[in-house]
Backbone as ProteinMPNN parsed JSONL, in Angstrom:
{"seq_chain_A": "MRRAARFDLPEVDAFTRPYWDAAAEGRLLLRRCRAEGCGAAHHYPREFCPRCWSDDVGWEEATGRATLYTWSVVHRNDLPPFGDRVPYVAAVVDLAEGPRMMTEITDCPGQELRIGMPLRVHFRGEGEGEGGGAVAAIPVFRPA", "coords_chain_A": {"N_chain_A": [[0.829, -1.178, 0.0], [0.622, 2.138, -0.903], [1.631, 5.194, 0.524], [-0.035, 8.35, 0.837], [1.222, 11.304, -0.674], [2.971, 13.724, 1.27], [3.282, 17.129, 2.152], [4.216, 18.552, 4.237], [6.303, 17.754, 5.805], [9.746, 17.824, 6.578], [12.868, 17.093, 4.85], [15.043, 14.954, 6.368], [18.415, 14.996, 7.233], [21.897, 14.158, 7.8], [23.009, 16.496, 8.89], [20.783, 17.98, 9.902], [19.676, 16.191, 11.665], [20.26, 16.331, 14.573], [18.607, 18.509, 15.289], [15.979, 17.579, 14.739], [15.905, 15.325, 16.367], [16.087, 16.535, 18.894], [13.682, 17.978, 18.851], [11.872, 15.871, 18.971], [12.234, 15.225, 21.588], [11.058, 17.334, 22.812], [12.453, 19.735, 22.773], [13.651, 22.83, 21.523], [16.024, 23.661, 19.165], [18.566, 25.954, 18.111], [21.011, 27.585, 16.04], [24.199, 28.945, 16.918], [26.654, 31.379, 16.36], [30.115, 31.03, 16.944], [32.232, 32.601, 16.445], [34.715, 35.055, 17.148], [33.615, 38.189, 18.242], [31.157, 37.991, 17.0], [28.756, 35.968, 17.546], [26.1, 35.649, 16.833], [22.804, 34.326, 16.861], [20.951, 31.982, 14.89], [18.209, 30.888, 12.862], [16.621, 29.29, 10.352], [18.383, 26.159, 10.718], [21.753, 26.329, 9.678], [24.946, 25.604, 8.204], [26.76, 27.567, 8.487], [27.397, 30.907, 9.668], [24.96, 33.295, 9.021], [25.43, 35.963, 9.362], [28.204, 36.68, 9.701], [29.486, 34.848, 8.157], [31.079, 32.834, 9.168], [32.135, 29.453, 9.728], [32.181, 28.434, 12.208], [30.036, 27.427, 14.084], [27.498, 26.317, 16.364], [25.141, 24.017, 17.919], [22.452, 25.064, 20.042], [20.311, 25.076, 22.83], [17.15, 26.544, 22.712], [15.075, 28.867, 24.563], [12.422, 28.55, 24.082], [10.611, 30.537, 24.171], [8.794, 33.162, 22.572], [7.724, 35.969, 20.523], [4.899, 37.144, 18.725], [5.322, 38.083, 15.428], [4.171, 38.397, 12.83], [1.274, 37.174, 11.006], [-0.897, 34.959, 9.151], [-4.105, 33.841, 8.384], [-4.831, 30.827, 7.019], [-7.071, 29.738, 4.694], [-7.46, 28.055, 2.595], [-5.812, 25.322, 1.205], [-4.542, 23.112, -0.937], [-2.646, 21.109, -0.829], [-1.731, 17.952, 0.489], [-1.082, 17.321, 3.937], [-2.496, 19.624, 4.442], [-5.042, 20.55, 3.655], [-6.831, 19.251, 5.317], [-6.453, 20.611, 7.651], [-7.278, 23.249, 7.525], [-9.191, 26.05, 8.742], [-5.901, 27.363, 9.373], [-3.173, 28.888, 11.208], [-0.572, 30.446, 9.799], [2.601, 31.665, 10.628], [5.103, 34.121, 11.58], [7.515, 34.28, 14.018], [9.32, 36.005, 16.6], [12.016, 34.708, 18.095], [13.09, 34.46, 21.515], [15.83, 34.527, 21.646], [16.565, 35.999, 19.475], [16.538, 35.302, 16.577], [14.228, 35.137, 13.777], [11.456, 33.012, 13.071], [9.67, 30.88, 10.94], [6.487, 29.416, 11.39], [3.701, 27.711, 12.877], [0.749, 28.817, 14.497], [-1.031, 27.532, 17.171], [-3.953, 26.478, 19.038], [-5.289, 28.905, 19.435], [-7.67, 31.133, 18.418], [-7.727, 32.908, 15.302], [-8.712, 35.579, 15.44], [-7.987, 36.389, 17.966], [-5.299, 36.829, 17.983], [-2.431, 38.931, 18.353], [-0.019, 41.315, 17.377], [3.168, 41.034, 18.788], [2.34, 39.5, 20.928], [3.016, 37.235, 23.619], [4.433, 34.013, 23.175], [4.768, 30.417, 23.331], [6.739, 27.594, 22.662], [5.562, 24.438, 21.498], [5.193, 20.987, 20.623], [4.124, 19.293, 17.778], [3.151, 16.039, 17.117], [4.292, 13.953, 14.452], [5.247, 12.17, 11.543], [6.571, 10.255, 8.923], [9.256, 11.695, 7.169], [10.456, 13.259, 4.095], [12.062, 10.976, 1.941], [11.895, 8.959, 3.783], [12.905, 9.564, 6.284], [12.448, 9.694, 9.728], [10.304, 11.948, 11.338], [9.562, 12.982, 14.3], [8.382, 15.088, 15.668], [7.155, 18.413, 15.214], [8.072, 21.78, 15.691], [5.766, 24.103, 16.9], [3.812, 26.994, 17.84], [2.053, 28.422, 20.658], [-0.187, 30.584, 22.561], [1.471, 32.028, 25.383]], "CA_chain_A": [[0.0, 0.0, 0.0], [1.405, 3.358, -1.035], [1.175, 6.326, 1.32], [-0.281, 9.606, 0.127], [2.306, 12.279, -0.556], [2.785, 14.78, 2.266], [4.079, 18.297, 1.821], [4.443, 19.296, 5.474], [7.419, 17.187, 6.561], [11.047, 18.137, 5.969], [13.828, 16.035, 4.589], [16.003, 14.855, 7.465], [19.733, 14.529, 6.803], [22.85, 14.048, 8.912], [23.192, 17.809, 9.507], [19.599, 18.413, 10.647], [19.24, 15.134, 12.597], [20.192, 16.79, 15.973], [17.453, 19.39, 15.44], [14.754, 16.768, 14.778], [15.975, 14.481, 17.567], [15.74, 17.399, 20.029], [12.243, 18.258, 18.757], [11.187, 14.668, 19.461], [12.352, 15.261, 23.047], [10.408, 18.544, 23.311], [13.431, 20.826, 22.89], [13.885, 23.592, 20.305], [17.42, 24.047, 18.983], [18.963, 26.91, 17.087], [22.459, 27.614, 15.841], [24.828, 30.188, 17.361], [28.018, 31.584, 15.871], [31.122, 31.086, 17.997], [33.338, 33.442, 15.981], [34.989, 36.213, 17.995], [32.975, 39.411, 17.805], [29.856, 37.784, 16.354], [27.846, 35.388, 18.518], [24.71, 35.713, 16.372], [21.987, 33.111, 16.785], [20.15, 31.958, 13.674], [17.266, 29.809, 12.595], [16.694, 27.869, 10.23], [19.754, 25.679, 10.889], [22.696, 26.369, 8.561], [26.292, 25.18, 8.59], [27.588, 28.77, 8.576], [26.7, 32.062, 10.247], [24.506, 34.181, 7.954], [25.841, 37.346, 9.656], [29.636, 36.905, 9.438], [29.883, 33.763, 7.255], [31.949, 31.869, 9.828], [31.599, 28.095, 9.852], [32.326, 28.054, 13.61], [28.701, 27.539, 14.68], [27.108, 25.108, 17.094], [23.757, 23.901, 18.368], [22.146, 25.623, 21.354], [18.896, 24.934, 23.162], [16.412, 27.797, 22.853], [14.179, 28.905, 25.716], [11.065, 28.206, 23.659], [9.781, 31.734, 24.253], [8.791, 33.968, 21.357], [6.626, 36.925, 20.373], [4.315, 37.089, 17.39], [5.74, 39.165, 14.537], [3.1, 38.537, 11.851], [0.574, 35.921, 10.757], [-1.953, 34.913, 8.148], [-4.999, 32.697, 8.544], [-4.933, 30.125, 5.743], [-8.397, 29.143, 4.56], [-7.454, 27.051, 1.543], [-4.524, 24.757, 0.831], [-4.874, 21.835, -1.554], [-1.59, 20.113, -0.646], [-1.936, 17.102, 1.668], [-2.355, 17.182, 4.63], [-2.965, 20.942, 4.864], [-6.465, 20.706, 3.416], [-7.565, 18.765, 6.491], [-6.156, 21.484, 8.794], [-7.777, 24.615, 7.374], [-8.214, 27.132, 8.702], [-4.78, 27.32, 10.311], [-2.464, 30.162, 11.276], [0.844, 30.473, 9.432], [3.121, 32.83, 11.34], [6.519, 34.382, 11.815], [7.704, 34.674, 15.412], [10.663, 36.41, 17.029], [12.485, 33.908, 19.226], [13.708, 35.259, 22.582], [17.263, 34.594, 21.37], [16.806, 36.938, 18.386], [16.136, 34.957, 15.208], [12.825, 34.96, 13.385], [11.171, 31.629, 12.684], [8.361, 30.585, 10.363], [5.881, 28.378, 12.195], [2.24, 27.715, 12.934], [0.19, 29.121, 15.814], [-2.126, 26.616, 17.482], [-4.673, 26.709, 20.296], [-5.68, 30.305, 19.557], [-8.395, 31.612, 17.236], [-7.057, 33.997, 14.588], [-9.161, 36.905, 15.872], [-7.378, 36.72, 19.265], [-3.872, 37.069, 17.808], [-1.983, 40.311, 18.385], [1.421, 41.489, 17.182], [3.895, 41.177, 20.046], [1.841, 38.642, 22.006], [3.978, 36.206, 24.022], [4.152, 32.647, 22.725], [5.615, 29.355, 23.871], [6.824, 26.463, 21.739], [5.175, 23.071, 21.825], [5.575, 20.126, 19.506], [3.065, 18.468, 17.211], [3.641, 14.751, 16.641], [4.185, 13.824, 12.999], [5.41, 10.848, 10.949], [7.728, 10.031, 8.063], [9.651, 12.818, 6.324], [10.915, 12.93, 2.751], [13.117, 9.977, 1.919], [11.71, 7.981, 4.838], [13.466, 9.973, 7.567], [11.405, 9.884, 10.733], [10.142, 13.248, 11.969], [8.642, 12.669, 15.398], [7.681, 16.267, 16.16], [7.394, 19.694, 14.538], [7.836, 22.878, 16.625], [4.716, 25.085, 16.628], [3.706, 27.875, 18.996], [0.724, 28.785, 21.171], [-0.044, 31.658, 23.544], [2.188, 31.682, 26.616]], "C_chain_A": [[0.876, 1.245, 0.0], [0.8, 4.485, -0.211], [0.94, 7.537, 0.43], [0.9, 10.538, 0.35], [1.947, 13.308, 0.507], [3.745, 15.903, 1.932], [4.414, 19.13, 3.048], [5.63, 18.795, 6.27], [8.737, 17.418, 5.842], [11.837, 16.884, 5.642], [14.861, 16.073, 5.706], [17.317, 14.32, 6.904], [20.667, 14.522, 8.017], [23.031, 15.389, 9.63], [21.999, 18.201, 10.378], [19.115, 17.387, 11.661], [19.23, 15.609, 14.048], [18.979, 17.674, 16.249], [16.184, 18.567, 15.614], [14.747, 15.821, 15.965], [15.594, 15.295, 18.813], [14.247, 17.712, 20.019], [11.436, 17.076, 19.282], [11.216, 14.59, 20.979], [11.694, 16.507, 23.647], [11.351, 19.706, 23.524], [13.608, 21.496, 21.531], [15.348, 23.999, 20.254], [17.536, 25.153, 17.955], [20.471, 26.844, 16.962], [22.986, 28.968, 16.311], [26.265, 30.208, 16.857], [28.963, 31.695, 17.062], [32.329, 31.938, 17.6], [33.482, 34.666, 16.884], [34.335, 37.453, 17.401], [31.627, 39.224, 17.137], [28.847, 37.268, 17.372], [26.386, 35.38, 18.109], [24.047, 34.339, 16.395], [21.208, 33.16, 15.485], [19.261, 30.728, 13.614], [16.667, 30.119, 11.237], [18.15, 27.417, 10.351], [20.576, 25.718, 9.595], [24.076, 26.005, 9.086], [27.256, 26.354, 8.697], [26.747, 29.884, 9.2], [26.255, 32.988, 9.117], [24.887, 35.644, 8.18], [27.299, 37.584, 9.261], [30.25, 35.848, 8.525], [30.872, 32.769, 7.865], [31.297, 30.484, 9.825], [31.786, 27.559, 11.272], [30.995, 28.31, 14.324], [28.355, 26.23, 15.375], [25.644, 25.161, 17.494], [23.615, 24.467, 19.767], [20.654, 25.429, 21.604], [18.275, 26.31, 23.368], [15.501, 27.715, 24.078], [12.776, 28.438, 25.362], [10.108, 29.378, 23.749], [9.901, 32.528, 22.953], [7.691, 35.014, 21.455], [6.169, 36.879, 18.922], [4.726, 38.311, 16.585], [4.65, 39.448, 13.499], [2.457, 37.181, 11.623], [-0.43, 36.094, 9.625], [-2.806, 33.681, 8.426], [-5.208, 32.092, 7.159], [-6.279, 29.404, 5.698], [-8.465, 28.089, 3.47], [-6.022, 26.641, 1.243], [-4.806, 23.353, 0.329], [-3.805, 20.763, -1.377], [-1.846, 19.283, 0.602], [-0.809, 17.305, 2.679], [-2.988, 18.509, 5.021], [-4.466, 21.133, 4.69], [-7.317, 20.264, 4.591], [-7.391, 19.675, 7.704], [-6.785, 22.866, 8.689], [-9.004, 24.848, 8.228], [-7.099, 26.908, 9.724], [-4.019, 28.634, 10.213], [-0.99, 29.945, 10.958], [1.422, 31.758, 10.011], [4.633, 32.932, 11.257], [6.613, 34.889, 13.243], [9.146, 35.115, 15.63], [11.025, 35.576, 18.243], [13.158, 34.822, 20.251], [15.197, 35.467, 22.328], [17.591, 35.506, 20.19], [16.326, 36.537, 17.01], [14.624, 34.94, 15.015], [12.665, 33.541, 12.863], [9.779, 31.546, 12.076], [7.793, 29.384, 11.105], [4.367, 28.393, 12.01], [1.828, 28.059, 14.359], [-1.0, 28.193, 16.018], [-2.811, 27.064, 18.768], [-5.044, 28.172, 20.523], [-6.425, 30.715, 18.287], [-7.696, 32.819, 16.614], [-7.448, 35.379, 15.064], [-8.578, 37.311, 17.226], [-5.879, 37.018, 19.16], [-3.576, 38.561, 17.788], [-0.475, 40.353, 18.166], [2.067, 41.726, 18.542], [3.401, 40.273, 21.159], [2.867, 37.562, 22.34], [3.486, 34.809, 23.631], [5.127, 31.684, 23.368], [5.6, 28.202, 22.877], [6.159, 25.23, 22.333], [5.373, 22.265, 20.559], [4.419, 19.239, 19.083], [3.701, 17.184, 16.694], [3.379, 14.597, 15.158], [4.386, 12.389, 12.535], [6.684, 10.722, 10.163], [8.002, 11.256, 7.201], [10.035, 12.338, 4.938], [12.05, 11.915, 2.833], [13.024, 8.982, 3.057], [12.289, 8.363, 6.179], [12.368, 10.273, 8.564], [11.452, 11.291, 11.301], [9.103, 13.049, 13.052], [7.815, 13.873, 15.83], [8.109, 17.504, 15.403], [7.144, 20.8, 15.56], [6.763, 23.826, 16.087], [4.571, 25.913, 17.9], [2.258, 28.097, 19.374], [0.91, 29.891, 22.196], [0.607, 31.172, 24.834], [1.257, 31.806, 27.805]], "O_chain_A": [[1.777, 1.374, 0.829], [-0.411, 4.704, -0.247], [1.611, 7.729, -0.583], [1.499, 10.558, 1.425], [0.792, 13.715, 0.638], [4.87, 15.671, 1.488], [4.843, 20.278, 2.927], [5.942, 19.359, 7.32], [8.829, 17.228, 4.629], [11.523, 15.781, 6.09], [15.478, 17.108, 5.956], [17.335, 13.318, 6.19], [20.251, 14.849, 9.129], [23.189, 15.416, 10.85], [22.189, 18.705, 11.484], [18.219, 17.69, 12.449], [18.255, 15.318, 14.741], [18.387, 17.597, 17.325], [15.398, 18.82, 16.527], [13.684, 15.54, 16.517], [14.87, 14.807, 19.68], [13.612, 17.71, 21.073], [10.428, 17.264, 19.963], [10.345, 13.975, 21.594], [11.763, 16.717, 24.858], [11.092, 20.573, 24.359], [13.705, 20.819, 20.508], [15.857, 24.612, 21.192], [16.712, 25.273, 17.048], [21.129, 26.118, 17.707], [22.335, 29.998, 16.139], [26.986, 29.211, 16.916], [28.662, 32.359, 18.054], [33.324, 31.993, 18.323], [32.488, 35.24, 17.328], [34.479, 37.735, 16.211], [31.003, 40.208, 16.74], [28.149, 38.064, 17.999], [25.515, 35.131, 18.943], [24.641, 33.334, 16.005], [20.842, 34.238, 15.017], [19.529, 29.693, 14.226], [16.22, 31.251, 11.053], [19.059, 28.21, 10.111], [20.151, 25.209, 8.558], [24.332, 26.093, 10.287], [28.441, 26.16, 8.968], [25.52, 29.793, 9.244], [27.091, 33.427, 8.326], [24.693, 36.477, 7.294], [27.608, 38.558, 8.575], [31.421, 35.954, 8.161], [31.441, 31.947, 7.147], [30.076, 30.358, 9.907], [31.577, 26.371, 11.52], [30.851, 29.28, 15.069], [28.862, 25.168, 15.012], [24.996, 26.205, 17.418], [24.532, 24.37, 20.583], [19.837, 25.598, 20.7], [18.808, 27.138, 24.106], [15.197, 26.627, 24.566], [12.027, 27.984, 26.228], [8.924, 29.239, 23.44], [10.957, 32.564, 22.321], [6.84, 34.962, 22.343], [6.956, 36.61, 18.014], [4.505, 39.444, 17.011], [4.251, 40.598, 13.31], [3.019, 36.152, 11.999], [-0.76, 37.205, 9.21], [-2.276, 32.599, 8.675], [-5.697, 32.757, 6.245], [-6.583, 28.572, 6.552], [-9.417, 27.31, 3.418], [-5.14, 27.479, 1.054], [-5.26, 22.498, 1.089], [-4.035, 19.61, -1.741], [-2.145, 19.835, 1.661], [0.343, 17.449, 2.269], [-3.91, 18.539, 5.836], [-5.097, 21.811, 5.5], [-8.386, 20.82, 4.841], [-8.113, 19.524, 8.69], [-6.821, 23.592, 9.683], [-9.793, 23.923, 8.424], [-7.322, 26.34, 10.794], [-4.192, 29.398, 9.263], [-0.254, 29.343, 11.74], [0.81, 32.82, 9.901], [5.335, 31.979, 10.918], [5.892, 35.804, 13.638], [10.064, 34.666, 14.944], [10.414, 35.717, 19.302], [13.733, 35.847, 19.884], [15.763, 36.475, 22.749], [18.765, 35.766, 19.923], [15.745, 37.371, 16.316], [13.855, 34.755, 15.958], [13.587, 32.951, 12.3], [8.82, 32.08, 12.632], [8.52, 28.441, 11.417], [3.842, 29.022, 11.09], [2.48, 27.642, 15.317], [-1.867, 28.079, 15.152], [-2.304, 27.923, 19.49], [-5.109, 28.63, 21.664], [-5.863, 30.648, 17.194], [-7.138, 33.654, 17.327], [-6.606, 36.275, 15.094], [-8.67, 38.481, 17.597], [-5.259, 37.417, 20.145], [-4.364, 39.356, 17.275], [0.26, 39.525, 18.704], [1.575, 42.519, 19.345], [3.985, 40.271, 22.243], [3.518, 37.029, 21.442], [2.305, 34.483, 23.741], [6.172, 32.081, 23.883], [4.554, 27.876, 22.316], [6.198, 25.019, 23.545], [5.695, 22.832, 19.515], [3.815, 18.536, 19.893], [4.666, 17.223, 15.93], [2.355, 15.06, 14.656], [3.761, 11.477, 13.076], [7.763, 11.042, 10.662], [7.09, 11.796, 6.574], [9.95, 11.147, 4.641], [12.903, 12.005, 3.716], [13.969, 8.227, 3.289], [12.191, 7.59, 7.132], [11.449, 11.035, 8.264], [12.513, 11.772, 11.698], [7.908, 12.956, 12.769], [6.688, 13.719, 16.3], [9.264, 17.638, 14.999], [6.117, 20.78, 16.237], [6.851, 24.291, 14.95], [5.148, 25.567, 18.931], [1.354, 27.982, 18.546], [2.027, 30.125, 22.659], [0.34, 30.07, 25.313], [1.668, 31.558, 28.939]]}, "name": "protein", "num_of_chains": 1, "seq": "MRRAARFDLPEVDAFTRPYWDAAAEGRLLLRRCRAEGCGAAHHYPREFCPRCWSDDVGWEEATGRATLYTWSVVHRNDLPPFGDRVPYVAAVVDLAEGPRMMTEITDCPGQELRIGMPLRVHFRGEGEGEGGGAVAAIPVFRPA"}
């Protein structure tokens, strides 16, 4: 039996495996530059610092706190499994550590959202990612 294609799960590789393993444990990771004079945190995970281009970066556990920067309520999406989730809130949040992150807001009706509102990460259980890599959990946010 062939599974239906899914468009909501990332491809897991050796570089991103620590991120997805931490998510499965309920921890949000980001990357921080260790180059002298930089120290910038970034998200999505990259193998270099997008500020100074140093490759001296490492994983760091985030606090899980964020504030809402912007959002959009999605009422139609034909890609599986999004159609079963509409309406849902696609958002950009400012992590307490500085980086912005694209995510989804859950457990809050769209009309109650406000720019700058405090949020907290939680993790939605998932399944198989592209290429068969297991993705146990995806970080999403809800009101703090």
